[in-house]
C-alpha positions as CSV (number, residue, x, y, z in Angstrom):
1,M,151.8,11.8,83.6
2,S,151.6,15.4,84.8
3,R,148.3,17.3,85.3
4,I,149.1,19.2,82.1
5,E,149.7,16.1,80.1
6,A,146.7,14.4,81.5
7,R,144.4,17.3,80.7
8,F,145.5,17.6,77.1
9,A,145.2,13.8,76.7
10,A,141.7,13.9,78.1
11,L,140.7,16.8,75.8
12,K,142.1,14.9,72.8
13,Q,139.8,12.1,73.7
14,E,136.9,14.6,73.8
15,G,137.9,15.9,70.4
16,R,138.4,19.5,71.4
17,A,141.1,22.1,72.2
18,A,142.0,23.4,75.6
19,L,141.2,26.9,76.8
20,V,144.3,28.3,78.5
21,T,143.6,31.4,80.6
22,F,146.2,33.9,82.0
23,I,145.8,36.1,85.0
24,M,148.3,38.2,87.0
25,A,149.0,37.0,90.5
26,G,148.0,39.5,93.1
27,A,146.2,41.8,90.7
28,P,144.5,44.1,91.4
29,A,144.7,42.8,95.0
30,P,145.5,39.3,96.5
31,A,141.9,38.5,97.6
32,T,140.4,39.5,94.3
33,A,143.1,37.5,92.4
34,L,142.2,34.4,94.4
35,K,138.5,34.9,93.7
36,I,139.2,35.2,90.0
37,L,141.5,32.2,90.0
38,K,139.0,30.0,91.8
39,G,136.2,30.8,89.4
40,L,138.2,30.1,86.2
41,P,137.6,26.4,85.9
42,R,133.8,26.8,86.4
43,A,133.9,29.5,83.7
44,G,135.5,27.2,81.2
45,A,139.3,27.3,81.7
46,D,141.1,24.0,81.1
47,V,144.6,25.2,82.0
48,I,145.5,28.3,84.0
49,E,148.6,30.4,83.6
50,I,149.5,32.7,86.5
51,G,151.8,35.6,85.8
52,M,154.6,36.3,88.2
53,P,154.8,40.1,88.5
54,F,158.1,41.6,87.5
55,T,159.4,45.1,87.2
56,D,160.8,44.7,83.6
57,P,158.3,42.6,81.7
58,M,159.9,42.9,78.2
59,A,157.5,40.6,76.4
60,D,154.3,42.0,77.9
61,G,152.0,44.6,76.3
62,P,150.5,47.6,78.2
63,A,147.6,45.7,79.7
64,I,149.7,43.0,81.3
65,Q,152.4,45.5,82.3
66,A,149.8,47.6,84.1
67,A,148.4,44.5,85.8
68,G,151.9,43.5,87.0
69,L,152.5,47.0,88.4
70,R,149.2,46.9,90.2
71,A,150.2,43.6,91.8
72,L,153.6,44.8,92.8
73,H,152.1,48.0,94.3
74,A,149.7,45.7,96.3
75,G,152.7,43.9,97.7
76,Q,152.7,40.8,95.6
77,T,155.9,38.7,95.8
78,L,157.0,35.3,94.4
79,K,156.4,33.8,97.8
80,K,152.8,35.1,97.8
81,T,152.3,33.9,94.3
82,L,153.2,30.4,95.4
83,K,150.7,30.8,98.3
84,L,148.1,31.8,95.8
85,V,148.6,28.5,94.0
86,Q,148.5,26.6,97.3
87,D,145.2,28.3,98.3
88,F,143.7,27.4,94.9
89,R,144.9,23.8,95.3
90,A,143.0,23.5,98.6
91,G,139.8,23.3,96.5
92,D,141.0,22.1,93.1
93,K,143.4,19.2,92.7
94,D,142.9,18.7,89.0
95,T,143.3,22.0,87.0
96,P,146.8,22.4,85.7
97,I,148.6,25.5,86.9
98,V,151.5,27.1,84.9
99,L,153.6,30.0,86.3
100,M,154.6,32.4,83.6
101,G,157.2,35.2,83.8
102,Y,160.8,36.0,84.0
103,Y,163.9,34.4,85.5
104,N,165.0,37.2,87.9
105,P,162.5,36.5,90.7
106,I,163.2,32.8,90.5
107,Y,167.0,33.4,90.6
108,V,166.7,35.6,93.6
109,H,164.5,33.1,95.3
110,G,167.0,30.4,94.5
111,V,166.4,27.8,91.8
112,E,166.4,24.7,94.0
113,K,164.3,26.3,96.7
114,F,161.9,27.7,94.1
115,L,161.4,24.3,92.5
116,T,160.8,22.6,95.9
117,D,158.4,25.3,96.9
118,A,156.6,25.4,93.6
119,K,156.1,21.6,93.5
120,A,154.8,21.7,97.1
121,A,152.4,24.5,96.2
122,G,150.9,22.5,93.3
123,V,152.6,24.1,90.3
124,D,152.6,21.9,87.2
125,G,154.6,23.9,84.6
126,L,156.8,26.9,84.0
127,I,157.0,29.4,81.1
128,V,160.1,31.6,81.6
129,V,160.3,33.9,78.6
130,D,163.9,35.1,78.9
131,L,165.6,31.7,79.3
132,P,166.5,30.4,75.8
133,P,167.4,26.7,75.1
134,E,171.1,27.6,75.4
135,E,170.4,28.1,79.1
136,D,168.6,24.8,79.8
137,D,171.0,23.9,82.6
138,E,169.9,27.0,84.5
139,L,166.2,26.1,85.1
140,C,164.7,23.9,82.4
141,L,166.5,20.7,83.2
142,P,166.3,21.1,87.0
143,A,162.5,21.8,86.6
144,M,161.9,18.7,84.6
145,A,163.9,16.6,87.0
146,A,161.7,18.0,89.8
147,G,158.6,16.9,87.9
148,I,157.6,20.3,86.6
149,N,156.9,20.7,82.9
150,F,159.0,23.4,81.2
151,I,157.0,25.0,78.4
152,R,158.8,26.7,75.6
153,L,157.6,29.6,73.3
154,A,157.8,29.3,69.6
155,T,157.2,32.4,67.4
156,P,156.5,33.2,63.7
157,T,160.3,33.5,63.2
158,T,161.1,30.1,64.7
159,D,162.4,28.3,61.6
160,D,163.0,24.6,61.1
161,A,166.6,24.7,62.4
162,R,165.7,26.7,65.5
163,A,162.6,24.5,66.2
164,T,164.9,21.5,66.8
165,A,166.7,23.4,69.7
166,V,163.5,24.9,71.0
167,F,161.6,21.6,71.4
168,R,164.5,19.5,72.6
169,N,163.7,19.8,76.3
170,T,160.2,21.2,76.1
171,S,157.4,19.3,77.9
172,G,153.7,19.7,78.6
173,F,152.8,21.8,75.6
174,V,154.3,24.3,73.2
175,Y,153.1,27.9,73.4
176,Y,153.0,29.4,69.9
177,V,153.2,33.2,70.0
178,S,151.0,34.1,67.0
179,V,152.2,37.7,66.5
180,L,155.5,39.4,66.5
181,G,156.0,41.9,69.3
182,I,154.5,42.2,72.8
183,T,151.3,40.7,74.2
184,G,147.8,42.0,73.4
185,T,148.7,44.7,70.9
186,K,147.9,42.9,67.6
187,A,145.3,40.5,66.3
188,P,146.7,37.2,65.0
189,D,146.6,36.4,61.3
190,L,144.5,33.3,61.5
191,K,145.4,31.9,58.1
192,D,149.1,32.3,58.9
193,V,148.6,30.7,62.3
194,A,147.2,27.6,60.7
195,R,150.2,27.4,58.3
196,K,152.7,27.9,61.1
197,V,151.1,25.4,63.5
198,R,151.2,22.7,60.7
199,R,154.9,23.4,60.3
200,L,155.6,23.2,64.0
201,K,153.8,19.9,64.2
202,A,156.5,18.4,62.0
203,H,158.9,19.0,64.8
204,T,157.0,17.9,67.9
205,A,154.3,15.6,69.1
206,L,153.4,17.9,72.0
207,P,150.1,19.8,72.0
208,I,150.4,23.4,70.6
209,A,148.6,26.2,72.2
210,V,148.3,29.5,70.4
211,G,148.2,32.9,72.1
212,F,149.2,36.6,72.0
213,G,146.3,38.6,70.7
214,V,143.3,36.2,71.1
215,K,140.4,38.3,72.3
216,T,137.2,36.9,70.9
217,A,135.2,33.7,70.7
218,D,135.4,33.8,66.9
219,Q,139.2,33.9,67.0
220,A,139.3,31.1,69.5
221,R,136.9,29.0,67.5
222,T,139.2,29.3,64.4
223,I,142.4,28.6,66.3
224,A,140.8,25.6,68.1
225,R,140.3,23.9,64.7
226,V,144.1,23.8,64.0
227,A,145.7,23.7,67.4
228,E,145.4,21.8,70.7
229,G,145.0,24.9,72.8
230,V,143.9,28.6,72.7
231,V,145.6,31.0,75.2
232,V,143.7,34.1,76.3
233,G,145.5,36.7,78.5
234,S,145.3,40.4,77.7
235,A,141.5,40.2,77.2
236,L,141.1,38.9,80.8
237,V,143.5,41.4,82.2
238,S,141.7,44.2,80.4
239,A,138.4,42.9,81.8
240,V,139.8,43.4,85.3
241,A,141.0,46.9,84.5
242,A,137.7,48.0,83.1
243,T,136.0,47.3,86.4
244,L,138.4,49.1,88.7
245,T,137.8,52.3,90.6
246,K,139.7,55.5,89.7
247,Q,142.1,54.5,92.5
248,G,142.7,51.1,90.8
249,K,140.8,49.1,93.4
250,A,138.6,46.1,92.7
251,T,134.9,46.3,92.7
252,A,132.1,43.8,93.1
253,K,132.1,43.4,89.3
254,T,135.7,42.5,88.9
255,A,135.8,38.7,89.2
256,A,132.5,38.3,87.4
257,A,133.7,40.4,84.5
258,V,136.7,38.1,84.0
259,H,134.6,35.0,84.3
260,R,132.1,36.3,81.7
261,V,134.9,36.8,79.1
262,V,136.2,33.3,79.8
263,A,132.8,31.7,79.4
264,D,132.2,33.5,76.1
265,I,135.6,32.4,74.7
266,A,135.1,28.9,76.1
267,R,132.0,28.6,74.0
268,G,134.0,29.4,70.9
269,V,136.7,26.8,71.8
270,R,134.0,24.2,72.3
271,E,132.0,24.7,69.1
């Protein structure tokens, strides 16, 4: 059983949903990103997604795009992102870590080498938004063979026929994108989320985590009643941005601001 599977199983026994938090690797600077990352479990994160910065993030909204650019300007690379995970693992052996991003940096790194390096660093899962099920041989199947969960996205337009293909080789959990479009630009329709999650559950026994647009404890509380996980990303990235200097540098408030938002939303998930 992977760390992801073990965490969702343990939370099921507790009778509550998981809080899945997203941060951008290396943003706004490597040292600050590590400080933010290390504090997430104490703040209430159950699973952590780490964004792999990329120059053409087609699924990301303005907040996450800006965070990725800050990271790239600070010199973040895929190799450094794996080192970030390794540094986190030195003090935390239990919290599941998922890398989220796009295929190009992995392809350039080399798939076999990437999977070897990711496993050694302590990565538990991957979300690669631009690799559809038709390309499973490219990364999904090799990742699963290496013991790394491959987590697939489902959207409001994923119909019953498509769901069969989407979930065929998915593992760990399913990430349900609750709005159409890019991240962080719309609030989810909570009644529609409940309907769509129920329909998806007919196709998979995997936990379903709902994200894209979740920003408040009230939203998280409502989603946690119908899904096994709540994903928060843009709200945390925006919390980072709100504390930066005019030059885009971190301040003494940066990490604490993120952790406060996580703690607030965690209370919503746990109620």
